[in-house]
Legacy VTK file of the C-alpha trace (Angstrom):
# vtk DataFile Version 3.0
C-alpha trace
ASCII
DATASET POLYDATA
POINTS 290 float
100.560 -2.369 117.365
98.968 -1.965 120.822
101.629 0.597 121.702
100.851 2.600 118.573
97.124 2.537 119.345
97.756 3.600 122.948
100.104 6.391 121.793
97.505 7.553 119.294
94.852 7.727 122.014
97.174 9.686 124.290
97.965 12.132 121.457
94.238 12.634 120.787
93.561 13.235 124.478
96.354 15.802 124.689
95.113 17.490 121.511
91.600 17.669 122.979
92.926 19.335 126.122
94.736 21.983 124.060
91.605 22.636 122.014
89.542 23.067 125.189
92.178 25.364 126.701
92.247 27.518 123.576
88.459 27.719 123.504
88.297 28.648 127.185
90.806 31.486 126.783
89.485 32.889 123.528
88.068 36.372 123.814
84.339 36.457 123.137
81.527 38.935 123.448
79.192 36.438 125.051
78.417 37.169 128.714
78.641 34.286 131.164
75.749 33.080 133.291
74.187 35.467 135.798
76.301 35.387 138.997
74.658 34.463 142.316
72.709 37.076 144.264
73.633 37.524 147.935
71.121 38.978 150.402
72.552 41.499 152.878
70.973 43.597 155.593
70.807 46.606 153.244
69.714 44.765 150.102
70.839 42.479 147.311
74.393 42.202 146.041
75.753 40.216 143.121
78.857 38.092 143.631
81.118 38.782 140.663
83.716 36.118 139.928
87.229 37.377 139.310
88.537 37.465 135.768
90.226 39.380 132.983
88.807 41.909 130.543
89.830 44.602 128.081
89.407 47.916 129.923
88.906 51.245 128.183
88.236 52.151 124.570
90.204 53.358 121.568
88.298 56.632 121.130
90.907 59.039 119.787
91.809 61.960 122.016
89.812 60.694 125.009
90.869 59.651 128.511
89.598 56.113 127.877
92.784 54.674 126.420
94.910 52.906 125.835
92.816 49.739 125.925
94.566 47.444 128.382
93.995 43.983 129.791
93.107 43.930 133.493
92.676 41.143 136.041
90.326 41.746 138.968
89.660 39.530 141.963
86.165 38.429 142.987
83.945 40.977 144.712
80.363 41.669 145.753
78.564 44.664 144.251
75.169 46.210 144.969
72.588 45.109 142.452
71.006 48.579 142.638
72.269 52.084 143.231
72.047 53.088 146.904
68.584 54.559 147.464
67.504 57.581 149.477
65.680 55.258 151.862
68.840 53.216 152.528
70.937 56.331 152.996
68.417 57.918 155.370
68.300 54.846 157.624
72.061 54.825 158.261
72.985 58.485 157.914
69.880 60.183 159.301
69.584 62.593 156.391
68.719 62.767 152.696
70.690 65.293 150.626
68.881 64.508 147.351
67.101 67.035 145.157
64.680 64.573 143.545
63.297 63.164 146.769
61.659 59.720 146.662
62.432 56.695 148.829
63.328 54.381 145.946
65.206 56.971 143.912
69.005 56.822 144.046
70.495 59.090 146.664
72.211 61.987 144.892
73.640 65.416 145.463
76.308 64.013 147.798
80.084 64.243 147.991
82.615 61.437 147.614
83.274 61.704 151.341
79.603 61.247 152.238
79.501 58.112 150.094
82.599 56.782 151.898
81.059 57.543 155.302
77.935 55.611 154.296
80.147 52.646 153.374
81.695 52.741 156.858
78.308 53.071 158.578
76.994 50.121 156.578
80.057 48.081 157.524
79.542 48.777 161.233
75.828 47.985 161.039
76.675 44.485 159.777
79.662 43.819 161.996
82.360 44.307 159.370
85.604 46.212 159.610
85.238 49.658 157.944
87.464 50.313 154.948
87.858 54.100 155.158
89.988 56.204 157.474
87.519 58.977 158.239
90.279 61.552 158.670
92.362 60.959 155.548
89.836 59.141 153.342
92.384 56.387 152.667
90.896 52.996 151.801
92.067 49.799 153.497
91.499 47.149 150.838
92.315 44.394 153.341
89.288 45.289 155.490
86.178 43.152 154.955
83.709 46.046 154.992
81.974 48.055 152.305
83.699 50.549 150.037
83.275 52.256 146.697
84.241 50.153 143.665
87.579 50.677 142.005
87.250 51.983 138.479
88.370 48.594 137.146
85.804 46.702 139.244
83.081 49.075 138.100
83.824 48.657 134.391
84.258 44.885 134.709
80.844 44.631 136.370
79.248 47.013 133.886
80.560 45.181 130.824
79.446 41.820 132.244
81.474 39.820 129.752
80.836 42.106 126.768
83.300 44.221 124.820
80.914 46.524 122.961
80.198 50.168 123.810
77.357 49.119 126.108
76.584 45.913 128.014
73.821 45.331 125.466
74.840 44.719 121.858
72.638 47.227 120.057
73.091 50.898 120.962
69.585 51.452 119.579
68.227 49.676 122.687
69.653 52.110 125.220
66.177 53.367 126.151
65.408 49.880 127.461
68.414 49.925 129.790
69.062 53.523 130.820
67.533 56.780 131.991
69.382 59.434 130.002
68.732 62.818 128.391
66.284 61.536 125.778
63.878 59.715 128.102
64.426 60.930 131.681
62.254 64.089 131.615
65.206 65.818 133.326
64.989 63.891 136.586
66.359 60.804 138.330
64.081 57.756 138.541
63.460 54.892 140.982
66.202 52.282 140.809
65.727 49.015 138.951
63.029 50.106 136.499
65.078 49.484 133.362
66.473 46.164 132.137
69.532 44.822 133.988
72.852 44.077 132.341
73.817 40.428 131.627
75.041 39.964 135.218
71.805 41.192 136.758
72.979 44.716 137.697
70.561 47.618 137.230
71.212 51.221 136.176
74.855 50.690 135.292
74.078 52.931 132.331
72.354 56.224 133.157
70.114 57.390 136.035
72.920 58.817 138.212
76.684 58.790 137.749
78.439 56.691 140.359
81.418 57.570 142.541
84.372 55.193 142.293
87.140 54.847 144.860
89.857 55.981 142.430
91.482 59.353 142.141
91.048 60.579 138.564
94.015 60.975 136.233
93.470 61.429 132.496
96.518 59.386 131.463
96.407 56.773 134.215
95.656 53.858 131.885
99.122 54.116 130.320
100.716 53.219 133.670
98.025 51.190 135.430
99.079 47.798 136.832
97.539 44.784 135.137
96.068 43.333 138.346
93.574 45.036 140.678
94.472 48.653 139.852
93.387 51.113 142.546
94.031 54.305 140.601
96.880 56.794 141.031
98.049 57.664 144.527
97.951 61.337 143.647
96.543 63.414 140.806
97.183 66.941 139.606
93.437 67.378 139.151
92.383 66.511 142.752
89.331 64.786 141.304
87.706 61.375 141.740
86.285 59.084 139.082
82.608 59.013 138.123
81.175 56.231 135.970
77.974 55.229 134.178
76.469 58.451 132.845
73.237 59.940 134.154
69.738 61.231 133.498
70.981 64.423 131.816
73.730 62.851 129.686
73.715 61.907 126.039
73.872 58.217 125.199
77.605 58.302 124.435
78.321 59.410 128.005
76.567 56.282 129.310
78.954 53.842 127.575
80.748 51.180 129.608
84.151 52.859 129.131
83.050 56.476 129.616
84.794 58.155 132.568
84.607 61.573 134.219
86.728 63.310 136.838
84.859 65.374 139.425
85.855 67.287 142.558
85.029 65.173 145.636
82.942 68.122 146.894
81.849 69.315 150.297
78.760 68.500 152.352
76.897 71.505 150.935
73.751 70.937 148.875
74.332 74.238 147.072
77.513 72.901 145.440
76.510 69.255 144.951
75.125 67.742 141.758
71.729 65.975 141.574
73.116 63.522 139.012
75.783 61.838 141.198
75.149 58.763 143.367
76.944 55.480 144.102
76.754 51.780 144.887
78.876 49.737 147.292
81.186 46.761 146.880
82.909 44.324 149.228
85.982 42.268 148.463
85.048 38.583 148.326
87.200 36.181 150.348
89.229 33.553 148.494
87.483 30.182 148.103
84.210 31.702 149.315
81.098 29.647 148.606
79.288 32.776 147.508
77.390 33.118 150.800
78.507 36.090 152.787
LINES 1 291
290 0 1 2 3 4 5 6 7 8 9 10 11 12 13 14 15 16 17 18 19 20 21 22 23 24 25 26 27 28 29 30 31 32 33 34 35 36 37 38 39 40 41 42 43 44 45 46 47 48 49 50 51 52 53 54 55 56 57 58 59 60 61 62 63 64 65 66 67 68 69 70 71 72 73 74 75 76 77 78 79 80 81 82 83 84 85 86 87 88 89 90 91 92 93 94 95 96 97 98 99 100 101 102 103 104 105 106 107 108 109 110 111 112 113 114 115 116 117 118 119 120 121 122 123 124 125 126 127 128 129 130 131 132 133 134 135 136 137 138 139 140 141 142 143 144 145 146 147 148 149 150 151 152 153 154 155 156 157 158 159 160 161 162 163 164 165 166 167 168 169 170 171 172 173 174 175 176 177 178 179 180 181 182 183 184 185 186 187 188 189 190 191 192 193 194 195 196 197 198 199 200 201 202 203 204 205 206 207 208 209 210 211 212 213 214 215 216 217 218 219 220 221 222 223 224 225 226 227 228 229 230 231 232 233 234 235 236 237 238 239 240 241 242 243 244 245 246 247 248 249 250 251 252 253 254 255 256 257 258 259 260 261 262 263 264 265 266 267 268 269 270 271 272 273 274 275 276 277 278 279 280 281 282 283 284 285 286 287 288 289
């Protein structure tokens, strides 16, 4: 009898473990707790824990599919878009059209954003990620870089699977500067509500450069872990994410993606609706302090 009782208890314990495992792996649309904020010399970053998510959307005929499951490692990401003030301090210039210290820096090329990442890395004693001749990114380096497209969408979604990181599309005016409320201009960063992980302006204000080369059909061949985008593309474009002050709401969705020429350092050919934010790869078993 004692053996039966003991066996029954063991069976119940094992059953409980399986129930907990199933619950922990079940896909939900409930964001986890706000990740820790890390203070850096340039400003605040949020330490995003690694994890899996469903990337893309099933919008027919778009470049957002197929929906595919992606695993990304932990990383740090700027809580705010890089401002004109921050860019001026390190780069000694401000290419923006809508000039204001706390506005996002805009009207800059992909290369200028990469150079800022390197300058920021050097200013804090980190190893720069970008080869300034070829533009190639060294993902092993501990410095700043532009987010991969997968990192960007993972951070934007913040544990959600809806079109936006907020459940009701009717609330977009609370979270984003876009065509209907921007008065045709960029705005100071951090004025709208943050997403569930404490990141501001992931929807709207300015589109954000990603590290990836753009390829319309890349999702069909992307690796399932830490995709870095195609090595080459017939379009010679780079990915932009997040929508901007002159976009419609649908262009500010979490999965919306655009390919744009990396551009030249010429204000006459740059767009006043393109900016960026930086990331850093987080070391394994890091305490969160960096």
